[in-house]
N, C-alpha and C positions, 0 to 999 in steps of 0.2 A: 781414526775413530776411538781407540782405546784412550788416546790424549784427550780428546774431548769429553768422554765421559768420565775420565778422573778429574778435569777440570769442572766438569758440571757437579761432581761428588762435592769437590773442595768448596765450590760456591755454595751449595746446598748446606754443607756442615757450618759454615760461616754464618748463613742466614738463620738457621737454628740456633746459634749461639747468641745472636743477637736479638731475636722475635721474643717478644713477651708471651707467655702462656696465656692467651685471653682470646675466648670466643666473640666473634662480634656481636652475640646477642647480649654480652655483659659489657657493653661500652662504658658504664659508669664507674669503672676501675679507678679506686682512689689507692694509689700507691704513695703513703708518706714518707717511707724509708726504702730509697732505692736499693741499699745494701741488703736489707732483708729480702726485697722483691727479688733479687739475683738468688739468693739462698733458697728461696720458696719454689722459684722457677726450678732449680737444679734439682731439688729434692723431688719434683713431680715428675721432671723427664727422665728421671734415672730409677722410676718405680721399675720393678721387674717385669711386671705384666702390663704397662701401658703402652699401647700400641696404636695401631692405624685405625682400630674400631672402637676408640676411647678419645674423650675430649675433655680436657680438664682447664679451668680457669681459676681466678683467685682474684680478691680484693684486699688490701692491706690498709687498714685504718688504725694507727698507733701500733699497739701491740696485739691488735684484733686481726686474724686471717679469716677471710671467708672463703671456702673451696666452692666450687661449682663443677658443673658439667655432667657427663654421662659417661659409664663405663660398662662394660660386659662383664664383669667379675667383682663380687663385693669384696674380694682382698684387695683389689686395686683401690676401692673406696676407703677402707678401714686402714692400708698401708699409707695413704698419701695423708690422711688424718695424723697417724702416729708420727711419720716422718716430720710433719709440719712442726707438730707439738714440741718436737726437741730442737728446734731452731732457738737460739740464745735471743731474747727480745720478745717472744712470741708469747703472751700472756693467756690467750684463748684461741681457740680453733672452732670455727662455725663450719660444719661439713654439711653442705647441701647439694653433696656430688649425688647424682640419680644412679641407681644400679637397673641396666636395663632389664626388662622380663627374659626369662630363657624361652626362645621361640626357635624352632628349625625353620621355620618360614623366615624370621628375619637373618637366621644366621645364611641362608641361600642366597639373600637379597644382598647381604653383605659381601658375600665372595664374588657374586656375579657383579656387583658395583666395583669391587677392586680390580677384577679383571677388565671390565670395560673401561675403567679408567687407564689402566697399566698399558692397555692395547690402543689406547687414543693418541695419536700423536708421539709428542716427548714427555706426556703426563707422567710417565712412568717414574722419573727422576722425582717427582714429588712424594711417593710412596716407599720410598727406599731408607733404609737406616732405622736405627734404634727409635728415634723419634722423628717419624716423617712429617713434612710440612703441611700434608694435607690429611684430614681426618673424617672417616665416613661414620657417621652415626645412624643407625637404623632402630626405629622404633616403632613398633606395630607396622611395619609396612611403608613407614614414611623416612625418607632420606634426608640427611641434613649434611653438607659438605662444610667443614670449617678448616680454617688454615690460612696459609698465604701462598701465594703462587707470584711468578715472575711479572706477568703481563696480563692485560684485558683479554687477551686470545686465549691464553690459557684458563683463564676462568670460564670463559665461554665454552670452550672445547670440554671442560670438567662437567659444567651443566649438561651439555649435549650427552656425554657419554652416560651421565647417571639417568639422565630421563629415557635414555635407551634400553634400561634394564626392565624386563618383564616383570610383573607383578608388584611393582611400587605403586603406592597411593598419591605420593606426593614428593617432591625434590625441592627443598630449599637449599639455596646457593648462598652460602654466609661467607665465601672465600674472600679475602682481602688481596688485593693488588699491591707487592711489596713497594714500598715509599708512598703510598696514598695515605690520606688522612684517615682514619677510622671513626671519625667523627661526622654525624650527620647523616 
């Protein structure tokens, strides 16, 4: 069991290193410079408070980087902008990252959704590490699942687990299946 868990963590880490930081709702990503995209992604995923309850995405058009997503801390928003500004070749950063409102109600839903996913099948593996492959965004009781899972079964399980959380108004499942096209 320990070997299987180590293998899954290694596969998960490899997936995280190769997957772009892009939410499905931002499908019109323009990446004109792959080297810059790699640097932007690195800066975003290594933010000190970037975690499972945040979701970040970006577009690159020439030297202009546009940041998108939702975060629970204002410092994550400002840190993302300042880090990306320092990357050589970036002439301008447009920061469209939304800071989610403070809400004990949303915090409870975040924790309950996390627990529900972690206890369902083998979904816990998507929630581990410094930059988990599944992100849970809760805004005024509405849950959005973002990220990448290994197969359609895991996507469906995550959807069911999130929908089982009491107090949520809606669940939007933007999870992508590894290897499938994000277009369409």
